[in-house]
mmCIF file of the C-alpha atoms, coordinates in Angstrom:
data_MODEL
# 
_entry.id   MODEL 
# 
loop_
_atom_site.group_PDB 
_atom_site.id 
_atom_site.type_symbol 
_atom_site.label_atom_id 
_atom_site.label_alt_id 
_atom_site.label_comp_id 
_atom_site.label_asym_id 
_atom_site.label_entity_id 
_atom_site.label_seq_id 
_atom_site.pdbx_PDB_ins_code 
_atom_site.Cartn_x 
_atom_site.Cartn_y 
_atom_site.Cartn_z 
_atom_site.occupancy 
_atom_site.B_iso_or_equiv 
_atom_site.pdbx_formal_charge 
_atom_site.auth_seq_id 
_atom_site.auth_comp_id 
_atom_site.auth_asym_id 
_atom_site.auth_atom_id 
_atom_site.pdbx_PDB_model_num 
ATOM 1   C CA . MET A 1 1   ? 63.324 0.627   74.991 1.00 0.00 ? 1   MET A CA 1 
ATOM 2   C CA . ALA A 1 2   ? 62.628 -2.803  73.513 1.00 0.00 ? 2   ALA A CA 1 
ATOM 3   C CA . ASN A 1 3   ? 58.893 -2.236  73.887 1.00 0.00 ? 3   ASN A CA 1 
ATOM 4   C CA . LYS A 1 4   ? 59.071 0.904   71.724 1.00 0.00 ? 4   LYS A CA 1 
ATOM 5   C CA . THR A 1 5   ? 60.989 -1.026  69.086 1.00 0.00 ? 5   THR A CA 1 
ATOM 6   C CA . LYS A 1 6   ? 58.307 -3.733  69.039 1.00 0.00 ? 6   LYS A CA 1 
ATOM 7   C CA . LEU A 1 7   ? 55.561 -1.117  68.723 1.00 0.00 ? 7   LEU A CA 1 
ATOM 8   C CA . ALA A 1 8   ? 57.401 0.623   65.898 1.00 0.00 ? 8   ALA A CA 1 
ATOM 9   C CA . ARG A 1 9   ? 57.870 -2.716  64.116 1.00 0.00 ? 9   ARG A CA 1 
ATOM 10  C CA . ARG A 1 10  ? 54.150 -3.516  64.501 1.00 0.00 ? 10  ARG A CA 1 
ATOM 11  C CA . HIS A 1 11  ? 53.300 -0.101  63.118 1.00 0.00 ? 11  HIS A CA 1 
ATOM 12  C CA . THR A 1 12  ? 55.582 -0.588  60.123 1.00 0.00 ? 12  THR A CA 1 
ATOM 13  C CA . ILE A 1 13  ? 54.196 -4.036  59.323 1.00 0.00 ? 13  ILE A CA 1 
ATOM 14  C CA . ALA A 1 14  ? 50.637 -2.755  59.711 1.00 0.00 ? 14  ALA A CA 1 
ATOM 15  C CA . SER A 1 15  ? 51.374 0.154   57.358 1.00 0.00 ? 15  SER A CA 1 
ATOM 16  C CA . TYR A 1 16  ? 52.605 -2.166  54.615 1.00 0.00 ? 16  TYR A CA 1 
ATOM 17  C CA . LEU A 1 17  ? 49.686 -4.553  55.156 1.00 0.00 ? 17  LEU A CA 1 
ATOM 18  C CA . GLY A 1 18  ? 47.307 -1.597  55.023 1.00 0.00 ? 18  GLY A CA 1 
ATOM 19  C CA . LEU A 1 19  ? 48.788 -0.429  51.737 1.00 0.00 ? 19  LEU A CA 1 
ATOM 20  C CA . LEU A 1 20  ? 48.515 -3.929  50.243 1.00 0.00 ? 20  LEU A CA 1 
ATOM 21  C CA . ALA A 1 21  ? 44.952 -4.293  51.519 1.00 0.00 ? 21  ALA A CA 1 
ATOM 22  C CA . PHE A 1 22  ? 44.027 -0.918  50.045 1.00 0.00 ? 22  PHE A CA 1 
ATOM 23  C CA . GLY A 1 23  ? 45.491 -2.088  46.750 1.00 0.00 ? 23  GLY A CA 1 
ATOM 24  C CA . ALA A 1 24  ? 43.342 -5.230  46.955 1.00 0.00 ? 24  ALA A CA 1 
ATOM 25  C CA . TRP A 1 25  ? 40.235 -3.101  47.555 1.00 0.00 ? 25  TRP A CA 1 
ATOM 26  C CA . ILE A 1 26  ? 41.101 -0.910  44.572 1.00 0.00 ? 26  ILE A CA 1 
ATOM 27  C CA . ALA A 1 27  ? 41.673 -3.986  42.408 1.00 0.00 ? 27  ALA A CA 1 
ATOM 28  C CA . ALA A 1 28  ? 38.296 -5.431  43.375 1.00 0.00 ? 28  ALA A CA 1 
ATOM 29  C CA . HIS A 1 29  ? 36.378 -2.165  43.189 1.00 0.00 ? 29  HIS A CA 1 
ATOM 30  C CA . TYR A 1 30  ? 37.822 -0.600  40.046 1.00 0.00 ? 30  TYR A CA 1 
ATOM 31  C CA . PHE A 1 31  ? 39.613 -3.298  38.052 1.00 0.00 ? 31  PHE A CA 1 
ATOM 32  C CA . GLY A 1 32  ? 37.249 -6.263  38.180 1.00 0.00 ? 32  GLY A CA 1 
ATOM 33  C CA . ALA A 1 33  ? 39.014 -8.530  40.669 1.00 0.00 ? 33  ALA A CA 1 
ATOM 34  C CA . PRO A 1 34  ? 36.702 -10.918 42.553 1.00 0.00 ? 34  PRO A CA 1 
ATOM 35  C CA . ALA A 1 35  ? 34.512 -9.274  45.186 1.00 0.00 ? 35  ALA A CA 1 
ATOM 36  C CA . SER A 1 36  ? 35.850 -11.572 47.917 1.00 0.00 ? 36  SER A CA 1 
ATOM 37  C CA . PHE A 1 37  ? 39.308 -10.135 47.227 1.00 0.00 ? 37  PHE A CA 1 
ATOM 38  C CA . GLY A 1 38  ? 37.961 -6.682  48.050 1.00 0.00 ? 38  GLY A CA 1 
ATOM 39  C CA . TYR A 1 39  ? 36.161 -7.867  51.185 1.00 0.00 ? 39  TYR A CA 1 
ATOM 40  C CA . VAL A 1 40  ? 39.319 -9.439  52.556 1.00 0.00 ? 40  VAL A CA 1 
ATOM 41  C CA . GLY A 1 41  ? 41.172 -6.253  51.653 1.00 0.00 ? 41  GLY A CA 1 
ATOM 42  C CA . ILE A 1 42  ? 38.695 -4.100  53.579 1.00 0.00 ? 42  ILE A CA 1 
ATOM 43  C CA . ILE A 1 43  ? 38.915 -6.322  56.672 1.00 0.00 ? 43  ILE A CA 1 
ATOM 44  C CA . VAL A 1 44  ? 42.732 -6.346  56.612 1.00 0.00 ? 44  VAL A CA 1 
ATOM 45  C CA . LEU A 1 45  ? 42.757 -2.579  55.976 1.00 0.00 ? 45  LEU A CA 1 
ATOM 46  C CA . LEU A 1 46  ? 40.501 -1.975  58.964 1.00 0.00 ? 46  LEU A CA 1 
ATOM 47  C CA . VAL A 1 47  ? 42.687 -4.093  61.257 1.00 0.00 ? 47  VAL A CA 1 
ATOM 48  C CA . ALA A 1 48  ? 45.861 -2.457  59.911 1.00 0.00 ? 48  ALA A CA 1 
ATOM 49  C CA . ILE A 1 49  ? 44.524 1.051   60.506 1.00 0.00 ? 49  ILE A CA 1 
ATOM 50  C CA . ILE A 1 50  ? 43.481 0.127   64.054 1.00 0.00 ? 50  ILE A CA 1 
ATOM 51  C CA . VAL A 1 51  ? 46.973 -1.257  64.760 1.00 0.00 ? 51  VAL A CA 1 
ATOM 52  C CA . MET A 1 52  ? 48.573 1.810   63.187 1.00 0.00 ? 52  MET A CA 1 
ATOM 53  C CA . PHE A 1 53  ? 46.400 4.099   65.288 1.00 0.00 ? 53  PHE A CA 1 
ATOM 54  C CA . ALA A 1 54  ? 47.180 2.189   68.481 1.00 0.00 ? 54  ALA A CA 1 
ATOM 55  C CA . THR A 1 55  ? 50.930 2.318   67.836 1.00 0.00 ? 55  THR A CA 1 
ATOM 56  C CA . ARG A 1 56  ? 51.135 5.803   66.313 1.00 0.00 ? 56  ARG A CA 1 
ATOM 57  C CA . ASN A 1 57  ? 53.196 7.144   69.240 1.00 0.00 ? 57  ASN A CA 1 
ATOM 58  C CA . ALA A 1 58  ? 55.744 4.305   69.344 1.00 0.00 ? 58  ALA A CA 1 
ATOM 59  C CA . ASP A 1 59  ? 58.589 6.747   68.743 1.00 0.00 ? 59  ASP A CA 1 
ATOM 60  C CA . GLU A 1 60  ? 59.172 10.162  67.206 1.00 0.00 ? 60  GLU A CA 1 
ATOM 61  C CA . TYR A 1 61  ? 59.689 8.875   63.672 1.00 0.00 ? 61  TYR A CA 1 
ATOM 62  C CA . VAL A 1 62  ? 56.498 6.803   63.655 1.00 0.00 ? 62  VAL A CA 1 
ATOM 63  C CA . SER A 1 63  ? 54.627 9.719   65.172 1.00 0.00 ? 63  SER A CA 1 
ATOM 64  C CA . SER A 1 64  ? 55.857 12.025  62.415 1.00 0.00 ? 64  SER A CA 1 
ATOM 65  C CA . LEU A 1 65  ? 54.819 9.480   59.766 1.00 0.00 ? 65  LEU A CA 1 
ATOM 66  C CA . TRP A 1 66  ? 51.341 9.195   61.250 1.00 0.00 ? 66  TRP A CA 1 
ATOM 67  C CA . SER A 1 67  ? 51.044 12.959  61.587 1.00 0.00 ? 67  SER A CA 1 
ATOM 68  C CA . THR A 1 68  ? 52.028 13.532  57.962 1.00 0.00 ? 68  THR A CA 1 
ATOM 69  C CA . GLY A 1 69  ? 49.550 10.944  56.706 1.00 0.00 ? 69  GLY A CA 1 
ATOM 70  C CA . ALA A 1 70  ? 46.718 12.253  58.869 1.00 0.00 ? 70  ALA A CA 1 
ATOM 71  C CA . ASN A 1 71  ? 47.374 15.875  57.922 1.00 0.00 ? 71  ASN A CA 1 
ATOM 72  C CA . THR A 1 72  ? 47.497 15.016  54.233 1.00 0.00 ? 72  THR A CA 1 
ATOM 73  C CA . ALA A 1 73  ? 44.246 13.065  54.486 1.00 0.00 ? 73  ALA A CA 1 
ATOM 74  C CA . PHE A 1 74  ? 42.539 15.901  56.360 1.00 0.00 ? 74  PHE A CA 1 
ATOM 75  C CA . LEU A 1 75  ? 43.606 18.516  53.821 1.00 0.00 ? 75  LEU A CA 1 
ATOM 76  C CA . ALA A 1 76  ? 42.586 16.275  50.926 1.00 0.00 ? 76  ALA A CA 1 
ATOM 77  C CA . ILE A 1 77  ? 39.079 15.594  52.247 1.00 0.00 ? 77  ILE A CA 1 
ATOM 78  C CA . VAL A 1 78  ? 38.499 19.255  53.088 1.00 0.00 ? 78  VAL A CA 1 
ATOM 79  C CA . ALA A 1 79  ? 39.632 20.247  49.595 1.00 0.00 ? 79  ALA A CA 1 
ATOM 80  C CA . TYR A 1 80  ? 37.486 17.512  48.054 1.00 0.00 ? 80  TYR A CA 1 
ATOM 81  C CA . LEU A 1 81  ? 34.385 18.486  50.007 1.00 0.00 ? 81  LEU A CA 1 
ATOM 82  C CA . LEU A 1 82  ? 34.811 22.219  49.435 1.00 0.00 ? 82  LEU A CA 1 
ATOM 83  C CA . PHE A 1 83  ? 36.131 22.333  45.897 1.00 0.00 ? 83  PHE A CA 1 
ATOM 84  C CA . GLY A 1 84  ? 34.914 19.060  44.368 1.00 0.00 ? 84  GLY A CA 1 
ATOM 85  C CA . PRO A 1 85  ? 31.344 20.244  43.766 1.00 0.00 ? 85  PRO A CA 1 
ATOM 86  C CA . VAL A 1 86  ? 32.608 23.636  42.584 1.00 0.00 ? 86  VAL A CA 1 
ATOM 87  C CA . ILE A 1 87  ? 34.971 22.087  40.062 1.00 0.00 ? 87  ILE A CA 1 
ATOM 88  C CA . GLU A 1 88  ? 32.312 19.636  38.920 1.00 0.00 ? 88  GLU A CA 1 
ATOM 89  C CA . GLY A 1 89  ? 29.770 22.438  38.495 1.00 0.00 ? 89  GLY A CA 1 
ATOM 90  C CA . PHE A 1 90  ? 32.255 24.601  36.624 1.00 0.00 ? 90  PHE A CA 1 
ATOM 91  C CA . TYR A 1 91  ? 33.148 21.738  34.298 1.00 0.00 ? 91  TYR A CA 1 
ATOM 92  C CA . GLU A 1 92  ? 29.503 20.869  33.613 1.00 0.00 ? 92  GLU A CA 1 
ATOM 93  C CA . GLY A 1 93  ? 28.678 24.522  33.005 1.00 0.00 ? 93  GLY A CA 1 
ATOM 94  C CA . PHE A 1 94  ? 31.685 24.980  30.742 1.00 0.00 ? 94  PHE A CA 1 
ATOM 95  C CA . THR A 1 95  ? 30.865 21.904  28.654 1.00 0.00 ? 95  THR A CA 1 
ATOM 96  C CA . ARG A 1 96  ? 27.091 22.429  28.935 1.00 0.00 ? 96  ARG A CA 1 
ATOM 97  C CA . THR A 1 97  ? 26.483 18.867  30.090 1.00 0.00 ? 97  THR A CA 1 
ATOM 98  C CA . GLU A 1 98  ? 24.272 19.352  33.154 1.00 0.00 ? 98  GLU A CA 1 
ATOM 99  C CA . ASN A 1 99  ? 23.574 15.925  34.610 1.00 0.00 ? 99  ASN A CA 1 
ATOM 100 C CA . GLY A 1 100 ? 23.192 16.630  38.302 1.00 0.00 ? 100 GLY A CA 1 
ATOM 101 C CA . GLN A 1 101 ? 25.683 15.824  40.991 1.00 0.00 ? 101 GLN A CA 1 
ATOM 102 C CA . SER A 1 102 ? 27.736 12.926  39.736 1.00 0.00 ? 102 SER A CA 1 
ATOM 103 C CA . LEU A 1 103 ? 30.426 12.676  42.390 1.00 0.00 ? 103 LEU A CA 1 
ATOM 104 C CA . PRO A 1 104 ? 30.448 9.034   43.506 1.00 0.00 ? 104 PRO A CA 1 
ATOM 105 C CA . PRO A 1 105 ? 29.352 8.494   47.108 1.00 0.00 ? 105 PRO A CA 1 
ATOM 106 C CA . ASP A 1 106 ? 32.372 6.386   48.042 1.00 0.00 ? 106 ASP A CA 1 
ATOM 107 C CA . ALA A 1 107 ? 34.876 8.844   46.581 1.00 0.00 ? 107 ALA A CA 1 
ATOM 108 C CA . GLY A 1 108 ? 35.378 10.563  49.946 1.00 0.00 ? 108 GLY A CA 1 
ATOM 109 C CA . ALA A 1 109 ? 36.727 7.392   51.543 1.00 0.00 ? 109 ALA A CA 1 
ATOM 110 C CA . PHE A 1 110 ? 38.892 6.794   48.503 1.00 0.00 ? 110 PHE A CA 1 
ATOM 111 C CA . VAL A 1 111 ? 40.300 10.342  48.649 1.00 0.00 ? 111 VAL A CA 1 
ATOM 112 C CA . VAL A 1 112 ? 41.076 10.047  52.359 1.00 0.00 ? 112 VAL A CA 1 
ATOM 113 C CA . LEU A 1 113 ? 42.825 6.680   52.056 1.00 0.00 ? 113 LEU A CA 1 
ATOM 114 C CA . VAL A 1 114 ? 44.819 7.656   48.967 1.00 0.00 ? 114 VAL A CA 1 
ATOM 115 C CA . ALA A 1 115 ? 45.927 10.897  50.612 1.00 0.00 ? 115 ALA A CA 1 
ATOM 116 C CA . PHE A 1 116 ? 46.801 9.175   53.899 1.00 0.00 ? 116 PHE A CA 1 
ATOM 117 C CA . PHE A 1 117 ? 48.917 6.470   52.319 1.00 0.00 ? 117 PHE A CA 1 
ATOM 118 C CA . ALA A 1 118 ? 50.475 8.896   49.820 1.00 0.00 ? 118 ALA A CA 1 
ATOM 119 C CA . GLY A 1 119 ? 51.525 11.306  52.566 1.00 0.00 ? 119 GLY A CA 1 
ATOM 120 C CA . TYR A 1 120 ? 52.604 8.531   54.897 1.00 0.00 ? 120 TYR A CA 1 
ATOM 121 C CA . PHE A 1 121 ? 54.762 6.674   52.402 1.00 0.00 ? 121 PHE A CA 1 
ATOM 122 C CA . TRP A 1 122 ? 56.085 9.849   50.778 1.00 0.00 ? 122 TRP A CA 1 
ATOM 123 C CA . LYS A 1 123 ? 57.403 10.846  54.208 1.00 0.00 ? 123 LYS A CA 1 
ATOM 124 C CA . ARG A 1 124 ? 58.797 7.326   54.696 1.00 0.00 ? 124 ARG A CA 1 
ATOM 125 C CA . LEU A 1 125 ? 60.560 7.419   51.326 1.00 0.00 ? 125 LEU A CA 1 
ATOM 126 C CA . ARG A 1 126 ? 62.000 10.873  51.980 1.00 0.00 ? 126 ARG A CA 1 
ATOM 127 C CA . GLY A 1 127 ? 63.137 9.907   55.462 1.00 0.00 ? 127 GLY A CA 1 
ATOM 128 C CA . GLY A 1 128 ? 63.919 12.364  58.204 1.00 0.00 ? 128 GLY A CA 1 
ATOM 129 C CA . TYR A 1 129 ? 61.522 14.077  60.524 1.00 0.00 ? 129 TYR A CA 1 
# 
């Protein structure tokens, strides 16, 4: 029983560290923070996601949090990959500003991480299973 509590605590700490690290990456990538800030954020994010994955079945609550985050991320990336180019093409055709495919190459990773953390922490804030 104590082992499951320790795993759940590790998972919770890793989830908050992952969210902070993702915020550091966003700050460095989009808001002009120093590049080293973003590199540290990526490394911490990678370690946090590995710890979260390893402890995802610590108990039923943690498992439901992980499941919600993973399902949200999966649905978001499928929607982005299927409908992103369609929406972009429709917009460019509607405004008559054809400039090729302009979806950024790293937007897929951004969409997945935003959706994962949004679903995960939305479920945590709502509580329950």
